[in-house]
C-alpha angles and dihedrals in degrees: 000000000000109000129200129184115205123192118188128138093205105089097203093050092046094050088047091053093042094052094051094044090053091049086053090057100263131137105224130206112200126214127178093200144014095265093053091048092057090045090054093047092051092043090063092043094247094303092147123119100191133015121202108199128185110222098221107053131141125255094013123017124226095255093059090046088052091053094049095045088050093052089052095048140011091194103057115100116232127196122183123213110216140174121241088252095054099081094143091049090059091054095042090050091053092049090048091056109277118142098208145348135219121210119225129272097044137163122249089237093056094048096046090048090052092049091046089052096051092040089057092053093048090049090050091053089054092058124069114244115234110213137151090245117030097184130059116192123194116174106301095350126091119189113196111204094188097052095028094229137132128215129189116195089339096309122114117242111204110229130183113232087259093052090049093052090051093049091048088054095052094042094053088048103039113178094011120122105238118196125225089248092051090050091045095052093043097050107026097029137241094286097054112136101195138093130279094238089081085075091056095051093048090050090055088049092051093048091055088058103041106028128076088211108029093186090051102040118198098185111020099051133178122245103203113230091010117051132251144325137192108234117222 
């Protein structure tokens, strides 16, 4: 069963989202605030594929729920619901561990499409990948495609499912300049509605995990006017 957790304090919006997700074939858990969202998540032992979290909620806001969910699981997909005026909240949410954001007001088609895209990645992460070569080694890094893990000098680096897909793209194209559009299409899919800056925020998040000096990256470098590349 495909299971989604929706946390939204405005009942009308929550009901609207729930109806459309159920039409899309999802089992939906409903929470009216952040505290209840975490209680629901824990009550089903973390058996949730995607969480849709409103940023502004009573008792505990969506950003804190995002942090706590990400601490519990690297595999759960997380989408933040933000208002047009909450630009910093979008970036903060992505840096905290969210995979995507949807700006209010939104269409049901857009939201379900975003949930579908993230669900596919989560489902893929739960299935072992069968390849001729399961491990890609680049210098001190070792990317295991079957276990979907990354090691640096023998130490595991915790990655979300989006971060892993980005690393897989870089590791299968070492030394190649990959444009933001290429990365967006590869990781978020052809039907993604959002902005390319989501790539930049996730690159920042990856650098904080893999680089000794994130502000002066040695491996994941910027190609000005193009995008990014993994330096071999």
